[in-house]
C-alpha positions in Angstrom: -121.5 1.5 -28.5 -118.6 3.7 -28.9 -115.1 2.6 -28.2 -112.4 5.2 -27.7 -109.1 4.9 -29.4 -106.6 6.1 -26.9 -103.4 7.0 -28.5 -100.9 8.9 -26.6 -100.6 12.4 -27.8 -97.6 13.3 -29.7 -96.7 15.8 -26.9 -96.6 13.1 -24.4 -94.4 10.9 -26.7 -91.9 13.7 -26.9 -92.0 14.3 -23.2 -91.2 10.6 -22.5 -88.5 10.6 -25.1 -86.8 13.7 -23.7 -87.1 12.3 -20.1 -85.5 9.0 -21.2 -82.7 10.7 -23.1 -82.0 13.0 -20.1 -81.9 10.0 -17.7 -79.6 8.0 -20.0 -77.3 11.1 -20.4 -77.2 11.7 -16.7 -76.3 8.1 -16.0 -73.6 8.1 -18.7 -72.1 11.4 -17.8 -72.3 10.6 -14.0 -70.7 7.2 -14.5 -68.0 8.6 -16.7 -67.2 11.4 -14.3 -67.1 9.0 -11.4 -64.8 6.7 -13.3 -62.4 9.6 -14.3 -62.5 11.4 -11.0 -61.6 8.3 -9.0 -58.8 9.4 -6.6 -55.5 8.0 -7.4 -52.2 8.3 -5.5 -48.8 6.9 -6.0 -48.7 3.3 -6.9 -46.0 1.2 -5.3 -44.9 -1.7 -7.3 -43.2 -4.4 -5.3 -40.2 -5.9 -7.1 -38.0 -8.5 -5.5 -35.1 -9.7 -7.6 -34.4 -13.4 -7.8 -31.8 -14.5 -5.3 -30.1 -17.9 -5.7 -27.4 -18.2 -3.1 -26.3 -21.8 -2.6 -24.6 -23.7 0.2 -22.6 -26.8 -0.2 -23.5 -29.5 2.3 -20.9 -32.2 3.1 -21.4 -35.2 5.4 -18.0 -36.4 6.5 -16.8 -39.4 8.5 -13.2 -38.7 9.3 -11.4 -38.7 5.9 -14.5 -40.1 4.1 -17.0 -37.9 2.2 -20.3 -39.6 2.8 -22.3 -37.2 0.6 -22.0 -33.8 -1.1 -25.1 -31.8 -2.0 -25.8 -28.2 -2.9 -28.7 -26.4 -1.2 -30.5 -23.5 -2.8 -31.0 -21.0 0.1 -32.5 -18.3 -2.2 -36.0 -17.3 -3.1 -36.0 -18.4 -6.8 -35.5 -21.8 -8.5 -31.9 -22.3 -9.5 -29.7 -24.1 -11.9 -26.4 -25.3 -10.4 -23.0 -26.2 -11.7 -19.7 -27.0 -10.0 -16.1 -27.8 -10.7 -14.1 -30.3 -8.8 -10.3 -30.4 -8.4 -8.8 -33.4 -6.7 -5.0 -33.4 -6.0 -2.7 -35.8 -4.2 -1.0 -34.1 -1.3 1.9 -35.0 1.0 1.9 -34.9 4.8 2.8 -31.1 4.7 -0.2 -30.4 2.4 1.9 -29.9 -0.7 0.4 -31.0 -4.0 2.3 -33.9 -5.5 2.3 -35.3 -9.0 0.6 -38.6 -9.7 -2.0 -40.3 -11.7 -5.2 -38.4 -12.2 -7.7 -39.0 -9.5 -11.0 -40.5 -10.7 -14.1 -39.7 -8.5 -17.3 -41.6 -8.6 -19.6 -38.7 -9.8 -23.3 -39.5 -10.1 -23.7 -39.2 -13.9 -27.4 -40.0 -13.6 -28.0 -36.6 -12.0 -24.9 -34.6 -13.1 -23.7 -33.9 -16.7 -20.0 -33.2 -17.2 -19.4 -30.7 -20.0 -16.1 -29.0 -20.5 -14.8 -29.8 -17.0 -18.0 -28.5 -15.2 -20.6 -30.7 -13.6 -24.2 -29.4 -14.3 -27.1 -30.6 -12.2 -29.8 -32.2 -14.4 -32.6 -30.6 -12.4 -34.0 -27.3 -11.2 -33.4 -26.8 -7.5 -36.3 -25.1 -5.8 -35.9 -22.6 -2.9 -34.8 -24.5 0.2 -34.3 -27.6 -1.9 -31.1 -29.4 -2.7 -29.4 -31.5 -5.4 -29.0 -35.2 -5.1 -25.6 -36.6 -3.9 -22.8 -35.6 -6.2 -21.1 -39.0 -5.7 -22.4 -42.5 -6.2 -20.4 -43.9 -3.2 -18.4 -42.7 -0.3 -15.0 -41.1 -1.2 -12.0 -41.7 1.0 -9.8 -38.6 0.5 -6.9 -39.7 2.7 -3.7 -38.3 1.0 -5.9 -36.0 -1.3 -7.6 -32.7 -1.2 -10.9 -32.3 -3.0 -12.1 -28.8 -3.8 -15.7 -28.3 -5.0 -16.6 -24.8 -6.3 -20.3 -24.4 -6.9 -22.2 -21.7 -8.9 -25.9 -21.0 -9.4 -28.1 -19.0 -11.7 -31.8 -18.4 -11.7 -33.7 -21.1 -13.6 -35.9 -18.8 -15.7 -36.1 -15.4 -17.2 -34.5 -13.6 -20.1 -31.2 -11.8 -20.3 -29.4 -10.2 -23.2 -31.3 -7.6 -25.3 -34.9 -7.2 -26.3 -33.9 -8.2 -29.9 -31.8 -11.2 -28.7 -33.1 -12.5 -25.3 -31.1 -15.4 -23.9 -31.7 -17.7 -20.9 -29.9 -17.1 -17.6 -27.7 -20.2 -18.1 -26.7 -19.1 -21.6 -26.0 -15.6 -20.4 -23.9 -16.7 -17.4 -22.3 -20.0 -18.6 -22.9 -20.1 -22.4 -24.9 -23.3 -21.8 -28.5 -24.3 -22.6 -30.6 -26.5 -20.4 -33.5 -28.6 -21.5 -35.5 -29.3 -18.4 -37.8 -31.9 -20.1 -34.9 -34.0 -21.1 -32.5 -33.0 -18.3 -29.8 -32.3 -20.8 -27.1 -29.6 -20.9 -25.6 -28.5 -24.2 -23.2 -25.7 -25.2 -24.9 -22.6 -26.5 
């Protein structure tokens, strides 16, 4: 009995090697060309800057302030601070001297630093602060003016070398949201 040893001829090996290399090259070149020749056009990046307008909300009952809150009507979470001036007035509306007026400010939710009251939370869009006062305030014979300000709650301002938080940039104050504490920068 004779068994034949069938080895592919060296010509056939080279032929298969060349066909394989041509196929790999065609796929590589075709894929690269397809990737590089993908049609591109102008790219429009949408950018909406943060907006944090606020609206004071007061509930009154005659000469009694039942509640005072600040609503964030913007599209970005906000930090809020306000100042309060309270003066005694006469019947004509003129400011008169007298003892300082003490108001029952909610110190659980508001920090007083250098004459400003800082809300100890971040107010989400369409959200509002808690009541500024701990009880109703009868302002008969007084005028109470509340001026509120807001700044976006996150981001970096300043320079690339010296970035600062929005509250530090606008108010020179730092806010620690985990502790709910305001400190001077």
